[in-house]
mmCIF file of the N, C-alpha and C atoms, coordinates in Angstrom:
data_MODEL
# 
_entry.id   MODEL 
# 
loop_
_atom_site.group_PDB 
_atom_site.id 
_atom_site.type_symbol 
_atom_site.label_atom_id 
_atom_site.label_alt_id 
_atom_site.label_comp_id 
_atom_site.label_asym_id 
_atom_site.label_entity_id 
_atom_site.label_seq_id 
_atom_site.pdbx_PDB_ins_code 
_atom_site.Cartn_x 
_atom_site.Cartn_y 
_atom_site.Cartn_z 
_atom_site.occupancy 
_atom_site.B_iso_or_equiv 
_atom_site.pdbx_formal_charge 
_atom_site.auth_seq_id 
_atom_site.auth_comp_id 
_atom_site.auth_asym_id 
_atom_site.auth_atom_id 
_atom_site.pdbx_PDB_model_num 
ATOM 1   N N  . ASP A 1 1  ? 3.121   -10.188 14.327 1.00 0.00 ? 1  ASP A N  1 
ATOM 2   C CA . ASP A 1 1  ? 3.803   -10.645 12.869 1.00 0.00 ? 1  ASP A CA 1 
ATOM 3   C C  . ASP A 1 1  ? 3.572   -10.535 11.643 1.00 0.00 ? 1  ASP A C  1 
ATOM 4   N N  . VAL A 1 2  ? 4.023   -9.646  10.775 1.00 0.00 ? 2  VAL A N  1 
ATOM 5   C CA . VAL A 1 2  ? 3.440   -9.132  9.500  1.00 0.00 ? 2  VAL A CA 1 
ATOM 6   C C  . VAL A 1 2  ? 3.294   -10.518 8.344  1.00 0.00 ? 2  VAL A C  1 
ATOM 7   N N  . LYS A 1 3  ? 4.514   -11.788 8.635  1.00 0.00 ? 3  LYS A N  1 
ATOM 8   C CA . LYS A 1 3  ? 4.332   -12.796 7.711  1.00 0.00 ? 3  LYS A CA 1 
ATOM 9   C C  . LYS A 1 3  ? 2.952   -13.280 8.231  1.00 0.00 ? 3  LYS A C  1 
ATOM 10  N N  . ARG A 1 4  ? 2.709   -13.602 9.259  1.00 0.00 ? 4  ARG A N  1 
ATOM 11  C CA . ARG A 1 4  ? 1.276   -14.525 9.984  1.00 0.00 ? 4  ARG A CA 1 
ATOM 12  C C  . ARG A 1 4  ? 0.467   -13.520 9.064  1.00 0.00 ? 4  ARG A C  1 
ATOM 13  N N  . LEU A 1 5  ? 0.095   -12.249 9.422  1.00 0.00 ? 5  LEU A N  1 
ATOM 14  C CA . LEU A 1 5  ? -1.204  -11.510 9.054  1.00 0.00 ? 5  LEU A CA 1 
ATOM 15  C C  . LEU A 1 5  ? -0.971  -11.643 7.191  1.00 0.00 ? 5  LEU A C  1 
ATOM 16  N N  . LEU A 1 6  ? 0.187   -11.559 6.323  1.00 0.00 ? 6  LEU A N  1 
ATOM 17  C CA . LEU A 1 6  ? 0.045   -11.600 5.062  1.00 0.00 ? 6  LEU A CA 1 
ATOM 18  C C  . LEU A 1 6  ? -0.620  -13.462 4.580  1.00 0.00 ? 6  LEU A C  1 
ATOM 19  N N  . ALA A 1 7  ? 0.007   -14.016 5.252  1.00 0.00 ? 7  ALA A N  1 
ATOM 20  C CA . ALA A 1 7  ? -0.383  -15.410 5.046  1.00 0.00 ? 7  ALA A CA 1 
ATOM 21  C C  . ALA A 1 7  ? -2.245  -15.531 5.099  1.00 0.00 ? 7  ALA A C  1 
ATOM 22  N N  . ILE A 1 8  ? -2.581  -14.643 6.333  1.00 0.00 ? 8  ILE A N  1 
ATOM 23  C CA . ILE A 1 8  ? -4.089  -15.060 6.579  1.00 0.00 ? 8  ILE A CA 1 
ATOM 24  C C  . ILE A 1 8  ? -4.501  -14.043 5.571  1.00 0.00 ? 8  ILE A C  1 
ATOM 25  N N  . LEU A 1 9  ? -4.006  -13.373 5.028  1.00 0.00 ? 9  LEU A N  1 
ATOM 26  C CA . LEU A 1 9  ? -4.746  -12.289 4.510  1.00 0.00 ? 9  LEU A CA 1 
ATOM 27  C C  . LEU A 1 9  ? -4.771  -13.099 3.025  1.00 0.00 ? 9  LEU A C  1 
ATOM 28  N N  . ASN A 1 10 ? -3.630  -13.434 2.567  1.00 0.00 ? 10 ASN A N  1 
ATOM 29  C CA . ASN A 1 10 ? -3.751  -14.103 1.169  1.00 0.00 ? 10 ASN A CA 1 
ATOM 30  C C  . ASN A 1 10 ? -4.498  -15.332 1.266  1.00 0.00 ? 10 ASN A C  1 
ATOM 31  N N  . ARG A 1 11 ? -4.749  -16.145 1.994  1.00 0.00 ? 11 ARG A N  1 
ATOM 32  C CA . ARG A 1 11 ? -5.625  -17.088 2.050  1.00 0.00 ? 11 ARG A CA 1 
ATOM 33  C C  . ARG A 1 11 ? -7.318  -16.680 2.043  1.00 0.00 ? 11 ARG A C  1 
ATOM 34  N N  . LEU A 1 12 ? -7.504  -15.321 2.662  1.00 0.00 ? 12 LEU A N  1 
ATOM 35  C CA . LEU A 1 12 ? -8.309  -15.067 2.427  1.00 0.00 ? 12 LEU A CA 1 
ATOM 36  C C  . LEU A 1 12 ? -8.795  -14.855 1.088  1.00 0.00 ? 12 LEU A C  1 
ATOM 37  N N  . VAL A 1 13 ? -7.797  -13.998 0.683  1.00 0.00 ? 13 VAL A N  1 
ATOM 38  C CA . VAL A 1 13 ? -7.956  -13.427 -0.998 1.00 0.00 ? 13 VAL A CA 1 
ATOM 39  C C  . VAL A 1 13 ? -8.290  -14.832 -1.849 1.00 0.00 ? 13 VAL A C  1 
ATOM 40  N N  . ASP A 1 14 ? -7.398  -15.704 -1.462 1.00 0.00 ? 14 ASP A N  1 
ATOM 41  C CA . ASP A 1 14 ? -7.140  -17.478 -2.630 1.00 0.00 ? 14 ASP A CA 1 
ATOM 42  C C  . ASP A 1 14 ? -8.655  -17.657 -2.186 1.00 0.00 ? 14 ASP A C  1 
ATOM 43  N N  . GLY A 1 15 ? -9.333  -17.802 -1.086 1.00 0.00 ? 15 GLY A N  1 
ATOM 44  C CA . GLY A 1 15 ? -10.640 -17.976 -0.949 1.00 0.00 ? 15 GLY A CA 1 
ATOM 45  C C  . GLY A 1 15 ? -11.700 -17.136 -1.787 1.00 0.00 ? 15 GLY A C  1 
ATOM 46  N N  . GLY A 1 16 ? -11.619 -16.476 -2.425 1.00 0.00 ? 16 GLY A N  1 
ATOM 47  C CA . GLY A 1 16 ? -12.234 -15.197 -3.397 1.00 0.00 ? 16 GLY A CA 1 
ATOM 48  C C  . GLY A 1 16 ? -12.867 -14.284 -2.481 1.00 0.00 ? 16 GLY A C  1 
ATOM 49  N N  . ASN A 1 17 ? -12.367 -13.807 -1.608 1.00 0.00 ? 17 ASN A N  1 
ATOM 50  C CA . ASN A 1 17 ? -12.802 -12.327 -0.842 1.00 0.00 ? 17 ASN A CA 1 
ATOM 51  C C  . ASN A 1 17 ? -11.786 -11.509 -1.152 1.00 0.00 ? 17 ASN A C  1 
ATOM 52  N N  . SER A 1 18 ? -12.608 -10.561 -1.148 1.00 0.00 ? 18 SER A N  1 
ATOM 53  C CA . SER A 1 18 ? -11.635 -8.995  -1.514 1.00 0.00 ? 18 SER A CA 1 
ATOM 54  C C  . SER A 1 18 ? -11.607 -8.384  0.026  1.00 0.00 ? 18 SER A C  1 
ATOM 55  N N  . MET A 1 19 ? -10.459 -7.651  -0.051 1.00 0.00 ? 19 MET A N  1 
ATOM 56  C CA . MET A 1 19 ? -9.671  -7.021  1.285  1.00 0.00 ? 19 MET A CA 1 
ATOM 57  C C  . MET A 1 19 ? -9.725  -5.702  1.091  1.00 0.00 ? 19 MET A C  1 
ATOM 58  N N  . ILE A 1 20 ? -9.966  -4.738  1.671  1.00 0.00 ? 20 ILE A N  1 
ATOM 59  C CA . ILE A 1 20 ? -9.542  -3.589  1.934  1.00 0.00 ? 20 ILE A CA 1 
ATOM 60  C C  . ILE A 1 20 ? -9.044  -3.361  3.279  1.00 0.00 ? 20 ILE A C  1 
ATOM 61  N N  . ILE A 1 21 ? -7.631  -3.302  2.945  1.00 0.00 ? 21 ILE A N  1 
ATOM 62  C CA . ILE A 1 21 ? -6.549  -2.590  4.416  1.00 0.00 ? 21 ILE A CA 1 
ATOM 63  C C  . ILE A 1 21 ? -6.146  -1.132  4.399  1.00 0.00 ? 21 ILE A C  1 
ATOM 64  N N  . ILE A 1 22 ? -6.474  -0.755  5.601  1.00 0.00 ? 22 ILE A N  1 
ATOM 65  C CA . ILE A 1 22 ? -5.653  0.484   5.667  1.00 0.00 ? 22 ILE A CA 1 
ATOM 66  C C  . ILE A 1 22 ? -4.575  0.186   6.541  1.00 0.00 ? 22 ILE A C  1 
ATOM 67  N N  . GLU A 1 23 ? -3.156  0.928   5.897  1.00 0.00 ? 23 GLU A N  1 
ATOM 68  C CA . GLU A 1 23 ? -1.935  0.236   6.697  1.00 0.00 ? 23 GLU A CA 1 
ATOM 69  C C  . GLU A 1 23 ? -1.005  1.279   6.225  1.00 0.00 ? 23 GLU A C  1 
ATOM 70  N N  . HIS A 1 24 ? 0.129   1.281   7.290  1.00 0.00 ? 24 HIS A N  1 
ATOM 71  C CA . HIS A 1 24 ? 1.070   1.896   6.958  1.00 0.00 ? 24 HIS A CA 1 
ATOM 72  C C  . HIS A 1 24 ? 2.176   1.126   7.084  1.00 0.00 ? 24 HIS A C  1 
ATOM 73  N N  . ASN A 1 25 ? 2.188   -0.237  7.259  1.00 0.00 ? 25 ASN A N  1 
ATOM 74  C CA . ASN A 1 25 ? 3.583   -1.194  7.121  1.00 0.00 ? 25 ASN A CA 1 
ATOM 75  C C  . ASN A 1 25 ? 3.944   -1.325  5.725  1.00 0.00 ? 25 ASN A C  1 
ATOM 76  N N  . LEU A 1 26 ? 5.253   -0.880  5.411  1.00 0.00 ? 26 LEU A N  1 
ATOM 77  C CA . LEU A 1 26 ? 5.522   -1.121  3.700  1.00 0.00 ? 26 LEU A CA 1 
ATOM 78  C C  . LEU A 1 26 ? 5.567   -2.567  3.349  1.00 0.00 ? 26 LEU A C  1 
ATOM 79  N N  . HIS A 1 27 ? 5.785   -3.683  4.077  1.00 0.00 ? 27 HIS A N  1 
ATOM 80  C CA . HIS A 1 27 ? 5.931   -4.921  3.448  1.00 0.00 ? 27 HIS A CA 1 
ATOM 81  C C  . HIS A 1 27 ? 4.418   -5.445  3.459  1.00 0.00 ? 27 HIS A C  1 
ATOM 82  N N  . VAL A 1 28 ? 3.396   -4.676  4.361  1.00 0.00 ? 28 VAL A N  1 
ATOM 83  C CA . VAL A 1 28 ? 2.053   -5.078  3.716  1.00 0.00 ? 28 VAL A CA 1 
ATOM 84  C C  . VAL A 1 28 ? 1.764   -4.355  2.697  1.00 0.00 ? 28 VAL A C  1 
ATOM 85  N N  . ILE A 1 29 ? 1.853   -3.214  2.364  1.00 0.00 ? 29 ILE A N  1 
ATOM 86  C CA . ILE A 1 29 ? 1.912   -2.025  1.171  1.00 0.00 ? 29 ILE A CA 1 
ATOM 87  C C  . ILE A 1 29 ? 2.491   -2.975  -0.017 1.00 0.00 ? 29 ILE A C  1 
ATOM 88  N N  . LYS A 1 30 ? 3.664   -3.401  0.045  1.00 0.00 ? 30 LYS A N  1 
ATOM 89  C CA . LYS A 1 30 ? 4.365   -4.050  -1.464 1.00 0.00 ? 30 LYS A CA 1 
ATOM 90  C C  . LYS A 1 30 ? 3.535   -5.193  -1.570 1.00 0.00 ? 30 LYS A C  1 
ATOM 91  N N  . SER A 1 31 ? 2.735   -5.885  -0.856 1.00 0.00 ? 31 SER A N  1 
ATOM 92  C CA . SER A 1 31 ? 2.284   -7.152  -1.212 1.00 0.00 ? 31 SER A CA 1 
ATOM 93  C C  . SER A 1 31 ? 0.730   -6.849  -1.667 1.00 0.00 ? 31 SER A C  1 
ATOM 94  N N  . ALA A 1 32 ? 0.586   -6.149  -1.587 1.00 0.00 ? 32 ALA A N  1 
ATOM 95  C CA . ALA A 1 32 ? -0.988  -5.375  -2.041 1.00 0.00 ? 32 ALA A CA 1 
ATOM 96  C C  . ALA A 1 32 ? -1.066  -5.500  -3.815 1.00 0.00 ? 32 ALA A C  1 
ATOM 97  N N  . ASP A 1 33 ? -2.494  -5.804  -4.124 1.00 0.00 ? 33 ASP A N  1 
ATOM 98  C CA . ASP A 1 33 ? -2.739  -6.040  -5.794 1.00 0.00 ? 33 ASP A CA 1 
ATOM 99  C C  . ASP A 1 33 ? -2.713  -4.350  -6.359 1.00 0.00 ? 33 ASP A C  1 
ATOM 100 N N  . TRP A 1 34 ? -3.344  -3.712  -5.445 1.00 0.00 ? 34 TRP A N  1 
ATOM 101 C CA . TRP A 1 34 ? -3.742  -2.353  -5.580 1.00 0.00 ? 34 TRP A CA 1 
ATOM 102 C C  . TRP A 1 34 ? -3.610  -1.239  -4.395 1.00 0.00 ? 34 TRP A C  1 
ATOM 103 N N  . VAL A 1 35 ? -2.973  -0.194  -4.553 1.00 0.00 ? 35 VAL A N  1 
ATOM 104 C CA . VAL A 1 35 ? -2.825  1.209   -3.502 1.00 0.00 ? 35 VAL A CA 1 
ATOM 105 C C  . VAL A 1 35 ? -3.076  2.048   -3.671 1.00 0.00 ? 35 VAL A C  1 
ATOM 106 N N  . ILE A 1 36 ? -4.191  2.618   -2.559 1.00 0.00 ? 36 ILE A N  1 
ATOM 107 C CA . ILE A 1 36 ? -4.545  3.993   -2.938 1.00 0.00 ? 36 ILE A CA 1 
ATOM 108 C C  . ILE A 1 36 ? -3.755  4.757   -1.728 1.00 0.00 ? 36 ILE A C  1 
ATOM 109 N N  . ASP A 1 37 ? -2.700  5.653   -2.183 1.00 0.00 ? 37 ASP A N  1 
ATOM 110 C CA . ASP A 1 37 ? -2.292  6.363   -1.366 1.00 0.00 ? 37 ASP A CA 1 
ATOM 111 C C  . ASP A 1 37 ? -2.886  7.959   -0.761 1.00 0.00 ? 37 ASP A C  1 
ATOM 112 N N  . MET A 1 38 ? -3.143  8.154   0.266  1.00 0.00 ? 38 MET A N  1 
ATOM 113 C CA . MET A 1 38 ? -4.008  9.328   0.803  1.00 0.00 ? 38 MET A CA 1 
ATOM 114 C C  . MET A 1 38 ? -2.517  10.278  1.125  1.00 0.00 ? 38 MET A C  1 
ATOM 115 N N  . GLY A 1 39 ? -2.947  11.526  1.041  1.00 0.00 ? 39 GLY A N  1 
ATOM 116 C CA . GLY A 1 39 ? -2.115  12.353  1.578  1.00 0.00 ? 39 GLY A CA 1 
ATOM 117 C C  . GLY A 1 39 ? -2.044  13.877  1.006  1.00 0.00 ? 39 GLY A C  1 
ATOM 118 N N  . PRO A 1 40 ? -1.291  14.686  0.930  1.00 0.00 ? 40 PRO A N  1 
ATOM 119 C CA . PRO A 1 40 ? 0.132   14.373  1.088  1.00 0.00 ? 40 PRO A CA 1 
ATOM 120 C C  . PRO A 1 40 ? 0.720   14.426  2.339  1.00 0.00 ? 40 PRO A C  1 
ATOM 121 N N  . GLU A 1 41 ? -0.321  14.513  3.392  1.00 0.00 ? 41 GLU A N  1 
ATOM 122 C CA . GLU A 1 41 ? 0.080   14.718  4.705  1.00 0.00 ? 41 GLU A CA 1 
ATOM 123 C C  . GLU A 1 41 ? -0.915  13.785  5.423  1.00 0.00 ? 41 GLU A C  1 
ATOM 124 N N  . GLY A 1 42 ? -0.485  13.891  6.931  1.00 0.00 ? 42 GLY A N  1 
ATOM 125 C CA . GLY A 1 42 ? -1.849  13.559  7.847  1.00 0.00 ? 42 GLY A CA 1 
ATOM 126 C C  . GLY A 1 42 ? -2.712  14.525  8.567  1.00 0.00 ? 42 GLY A C  1 
ATOM 127 N N  . GLY A 1 43 ? -3.886  14.029  9.221  1.00 0.00 ? 43 GLY A N  1 
ATOM 128 C CA . GLY A 1 43 ? -4.738  15.463  9.345  1.00 0.00 ? 43 GLY A CA 1 
ATOM 129 C C  . GLY A 1 43 ? -5.178  16.310  8.327  1.00 0.00 ? 43 GLY A C  1 
ATOM 130 N N  . GLN A 1 44 ? -5.001  17.463  8.701  1.00 0.00 ? 44 GLN A N  1 
ATOM 131 C CA . GLN A 1 44 ? -5.962  18.309  7.866  1.00 0.00 ? 44 GLN A CA 1 
ATOM 132 C C  . GLN A 1 44 ? -4.764  18.367  6.859  1.00 0.00 ? 44 GLN A C  1 
ATOM 133 N N  . GLY A 1 45 ? -3.861  18.153  6.679  1.00 0.00 ? 45 GLY A N  1 
ATOM 134 C CA . GLY A 1 45 ? -3.059  18.287  5.072  1.00 0.00 ? 45 GLY A CA 1 
ATOM 135 C C  . GLY A 1 45 ? -3.282  16.998  4.450  1.00 0.00 ? 45 GLY A C  1 
ATOM 136 N N  . GLY A 1 46 ? -4.109  16.621  4.640  1.00 0.00 ? 46 GLY A N  1 
ATOM 137 C CA . GLY A 1 46 ? -4.302  15.011  3.802  1.00 0.00 ? 46 GLY A CA 1 
ATOM 138 C C  . GLY A 1 46 ? -5.707  14.923  3.461  1.00 0.00 ? 46 GLY A C  1 
ATOM 139 N N  . GLY A 1 47 ? -6.321  13.813  3.391  1.00 0.00 ? 47 GLY A N  1 
ATOM 140 C CA . GLY A 1 47 ? -7.324  13.489  2.684  1.00 0.00 ? 47 GLY A CA 1 
ATOM 141 C C  . GLY A 1 47 ? -7.496  13.416  1.108  1.00 0.00 ? 47 GLY A C  1 
ATOM 142 N N  . ARG A 1 48 ? -6.779  13.710  0.313  1.00 0.00 ? 48 ARG A N  1 
ATOM 143 C CA . ARG A 1 48 ? -6.733  13.552  -0.762 1.00 0.00 ? 48 ARG A CA 1 
ATOM 144 C C  . ARG A 1 48 ? -5.952  12.222  -1.541 1.00 0.00 ? 48 ARG A C  1 
ATOM 145 N N  . VAL A 1 49 ? -6.250  12.038  -2.513 1.00 0.00 ? 49 VAL A N  1 
ATOM 146 C CA . VAL A 1 49 ? -5.606  10.879  -3.539 1.00 0.00 ? 49 VAL A CA 1 
ATOM 147 C C  . VAL A 1 49 ? -4.549  11.087  -4.078 1.00 0.00 ? 49 VAL A C  1 
ATOM 148 N N  . VAL A 1 50 ? -3.425  10.984  -3.765 1.00 0.00 ? 50 VAL A N  1 
ATOM 149 C CA . VAL A 1 50 ? -2.084  11.382  -4.260 1.00 0.00 ? 50 VAL A CA 1 
ATOM 150 C C  . VAL A 1 50 ? -1.476  10.129  -5.139 1.00 0.00 ? 50 VAL A C  1 
ATOM 151 N N  . ALA A 1 51 ? -1.835  8.953   -5.006 1.00 0.00 ? 51 ALA A N  1 
ATOM 152 C CA . ALA A 1 51 ? -1.363  8.231   -6.105 1.00 0.00 ? 51 ALA A CA 1 
ATOM 153 C C  . ALA A 1 51 ? -2.381  6.933   -6.354 1.00 0.00 ? 51 ALA A C  1 
ATOM 154 N N  . THR A 1 52 ? -2.437  6.376   -7.099 1.00 0.00 ? 52 THR A N  1 
ATOM 155 C CA . THR A 1 52 ? -3.011  5.028   -7.118 1.00 0.00 ? 52 THR A CA 1 
ATOM 156 C C  . THR A 1 52 ? -2.582  3.809   -8.113 1.00 0.00 ? 52 THR A C  1 
ATOM 157 N N  . GLY A 1 53 ? -2.378  2.774   -7.924 1.00 0.00 ? 53 GLY A N  1 
ATOM 158 C CA . GLY A 1 53 ? -2.050  1.686   -8.785 1.00 0.00 ? 53 GLY A CA 1 
ATOM 159 C C  . GLY A 1 53 ? -1.523  0.426   -7.903 1.00 0.00 ? 53 GLY A C  1 
ATOM 160 N N  . THR A 1 54 ? -0.671  0.059   -8.695 1.00 0.00 ? 54 THR A N  1 
ATOM 161 C CA . THR A 1 54 ? 0.265   -1.422  -8.257 1.00 0.00 ? 54 THR A CA 1 
ATOM 162 C C  . THR A 1 54 ? 1.243   -0.877  -7.235 1.00 0.00 ? 54 THR A C  1 
ATOM 163 N N  . PRO A 1 55 ? 1.859   -1.497  -6.284 1.00 0.00 ? 55 PRO A N  1 
ATOM 164 C CA . PRO A 1 55 ? 3.057   -0.841  -5.688 1.00 0.00 ? 55 PRO A CA 1 
ATOM 165 C C  . PRO A 1 55 ? 4.083   -0.418  -6.550 1.00 0.00 ? 55 PRO A C  1 
ATOM 166 N N  . GLU A 1 56 ? 4.414   -1.096  -7.599 1.00 0.00 ? 56 GLU A N  1 
ATOM 167 C CA . GLU A 1 56 ? 5.459   -0.585  -8.450 1.00 0.00 ? 56 GLU A CA 1 
ATOM 168 C C  . GLU A 1 56 ? 5.089   0.772   -8.988 1.00 0.00 ? 56 GLU A C  1 
ATOM 169 N N  . GLU A 1 57 ? 3.627   0.757   -9.456 1.00 0.00 ? 57 GLU A N  1 
ATOM 170 C CA . GLU A 1 57 ? 3.206   2.140   -9.893 1.00 0.00 ? 57 GLU A CA 1 
ATOM 171 C C  . GLU A 1 57 ? 2.989   3.200   -8.901 1.00 0.00 ? 57 GLU A C  1 
ATOM 172 N N  . VAL A 1 58 ? 3.132   2.983   -7.674 1.00 0.00 ? 58 VAL A N  1 
ATOM 173 C CA . VAL A 1 58 ? 3.087   4.036   -6.682 1.00 0.00 ? 58 VAL A CA 1 
ATOM 174 C C  . VAL A 1 58 ? 4.267   4.585   -6.620 1.00 0.00 ? 58 VAL A C  1 
ATOM 175 N N  . ALA A 1 59 ? 5.414   3.799   -6.609 1.00 0.00 ? 59 ALA A N  1 
ATOM 176 C CA . ALA A 1 59 ? 6.753   3.927   -6.192 1.00 0.00 ? 59 ALA A CA 1 
ATOM 177 C C  . ALA A 1 59 ? 7.248   4.777   -7.117 1.00 0.00 ? 59 ALA A C  1 
ATOM 178 N N  . LYS A 1 60 ? 6.872   4.781   -8.531 1.00 0.00 ? 60 LYS A N  1 
ATOM 179 C CA . LYS A 1 60 ? 7.381   5.518   -9.513 1.00 0.00 ? 60 LYS A CA 1 
ATOM 180 C C  . LYS A 1 60 ? 6.606   7.186   -9.692 1.00 0.00 ? 60 LYS A C  1 
ATOM 181 N N  . ASN A 1 61 ? 5.513   7.284   -8.891 1.00 0.00 ? 61 ASN A N  1 
ATOM 182 C CA . ASN A 1 61 ? 4.551   8.441   -8.776 1.00 0.00 ? 61 ASN A CA 1 
ATOM 183 C C  . ASN A 1 61 ? 5.679   9.579   -7.865 1.00 0.00 ? 61 ASN A C  1 
ATOM 184 N N  . PRO A 1 62 ? 5.816   10.715  -8.488 1.00 0.00 ? 62 PRO A N  1 
ATOM 185 C CA . PRO A 1 62 ? 6.956   11.806  -7.795 1.00 0.00 ? 62 PRO A CA 1 
ATOM 186 C C  . PRO A 1 62 ? 5.944   12.516  -6.763 1.00 0.00 ? 62 PRO A C  1 
ATOM 187 N N  . ASN A 1 63 ? 4.728   12.232  -6.687 1.00 0.00 ? 63 ASN A N  1 
ATOM 188 C CA . ASN A 1 63 ? 3.877   13.123  -5.648 1.00 0.00 ? 63 ASN A CA 1 
ATOM 189 C C  . ASN A 1 63 ? 3.687   11.924  -4.349 1.00 0.00 ? 63 ASN A C  1 
ATOM 190 N N  . SER A 1 64 ? 4.086   10.792  -4.384 1.00 0.00 ? 64 SER A N  1 
ATOM 191 C CA . SER A 1 64 ? 3.909   9.995   -3.317 1.00 0.00 ? 64 SER A CA 1 
ATOM 192 C C  . SER A 1 64 ? 5.235   9.811   -2.107 1.00 0.00 ? 64 SER A C  1 
ATOM 193 N N  . VAL A 1 65 ? 4.840   10.200  -1.248 1.00 0.00 ? 65 VAL A N  1 
ATOM 194 C CA . VAL A 1 65 ? 5.624   10.100  -0.150 1.00 0.00 ? 65 VAL A CA 1 
ATOM 195 C C  . VAL A 1 65 ? 5.742   8.572   0.283  1.00 0.00 ? 65 VAL A C  1 
ATOM 196 N N  . THR A 1 66 ? 4.997   7.678   0.570  1.00 0.00 ? 66 THR A N  1 
ATOM 197 C CA . THR A 1 66 ? 4.914   6.550   0.171  1.00 0.00 ? 66 THR A CA 1 
ATOM 198 C C  . THR A 1 66 ? 5.733   5.597   -0.882 1.00 0.00 ? 66 THR A C  1 
ATOM 199 N N  . GLY A 1 67 ? 5.522   6.227   -2.079 1.00 0.00 ? 67 GLY A N  1 
ATOM 200 C CA . GLY A 1 67 ? 6.215   5.860   -3.122 1.00 0.00 ? 67 GLY A CA 1 
ATOM 201 C C  . GLY A 1 67 ? 7.620   5.820   -2.862 1.00 0.00 ? 67 GLY A C  1 
ATOM 202 N N  . GLU A 1 68 ? 8.141   7.154   -2.440 1.00 0.00 ? 68 GLU A N  1 
ATOM 203 C CA . GLU A 1 68 ? 9.515   7.125   -2.106 1.00 0.00 ? 68 GLU A CA 1 
ATOM 204 C C  . GLU A 1 68 ? 10.117  6.141   -1.396 1.00 0.00 ? 68 GLU A C  1 
ATOM 205 N N  . TYR A 1 69 ? 8.986   5.518   -0.180 1.00 0.00 ? 69 TYR A N  1 
ATOM 206 C CA . TYR A 1 69 ? 9.653   4.478   0.508  1.00 0.00 ? 69 TYR A CA 1 
ATOM 207 C C  . TYR A 1 69 ? 9.580   3.077   -0.013 1.00 0.00 ? 69 TYR A C  1 
ATOM 208 N N  . LEU A 1 70 ? 8.401   2.944   -0.830 1.00 0.00 ? 70 LEU A N  1 
ATOM 209 C CA . LEU A 1 70 ? 8.733   1.616   -1.378 1.00 0.00 ? 70 LEU A CA 1 
ATOM 210 C C  . LEU A 1 70 ? 9.699   1.418   -2.745 1.00 0.00 ? 70 LEU A C  1 
ATOM 211 N N  . LYS A 1 71 ? 9.865   2.433   -3.259 1.00 0.00 ? 71 LYS A N  1 
ATOM 212 C CA . LYS A 1 71 ? 10.964  2.388   -3.956 1.00 0.00 ? 71 LYS A CA 1 
ATOM 213 C C  . LYS A 1 71 ? 12.074  1.503   -3.565 1.00 0.00 ? 71 LYS A C  1 
ATOM 214 N N  . LYS A 1 72 ? 12.641  1.864   -2.345 1.00 0.00 ? 72 LYS A N  1 
ATOM 215 C CA . LYS A 1 72 ? 13.762  1.306   -1.741 1.00 0.00 ? 72 LYS A CA 1 
ATOM 216 C C  . LYS A 1 72 ? 13.543  -0.283  -1.397 1.00 0.00 ? 72 LYS A C  1 
ATOM 217 N N  . LEU A 1 73 ? 12.008  -0.462  -1.251 1.00 0.00 ? 73 LEU A N  1 
ATOM 218 C CA . LEU A 1 73 ? 11.640  -1.999  -0.408 1.00 0.00 ? 73 LEU A CA 1 
ATOM 219 C C  . LEU A 1 73 ? 11.598  -2.998  -1.958 1.00 0.00 ? 73 LEU A C  1 
ATOM 220 N N  . LEU A 1 74 ? 11.217  -2.262  -2.896 1.00 0.00 ? 74 LEU A N  1 
ATOM 221 C CA . LEU A 1 74 ? 11.280  -3.070  -4.314 1.00 0.00 ? 74 LEU A CA 1 
ATOM 222 C C  . LEU A 1 74 ? 12.222  -3.283  -5.117 1.00 0.00 ? 74 LEU A C  1 
ATOM 223 N N  . LYS A 1 75 ? 13.273  -2.513  -4.681 1.00 0.00 ? 75 LYS A N  1 
ATOM 224 C CA . LYS A 1 75 ? 14.570  -3.186  -5.360 1.00 0.00 ? 75 LYS A CA 1 
ATOM 225 C C  . LYS A 1 75 ? 15.102  -3.987  -5.115 1.00 0.00 ? 75 LYS A C  1 
# 
């Protein structure tokens, strides 16, 4: 359940902890303070930083496939 996961992660952050999460779920990504989008594809076609920033900044980056999907969710 994503809501439960986010609640637990937010409690950890509120307690002064830093979190590094590797995730594909857009609801988790949109809740992040900072996103590092790797790509542009998976496997051999990936491994490069495509975009970095807040979810809103990544959504504005034309090189980010993740950003295209985030745009729809952040509206």
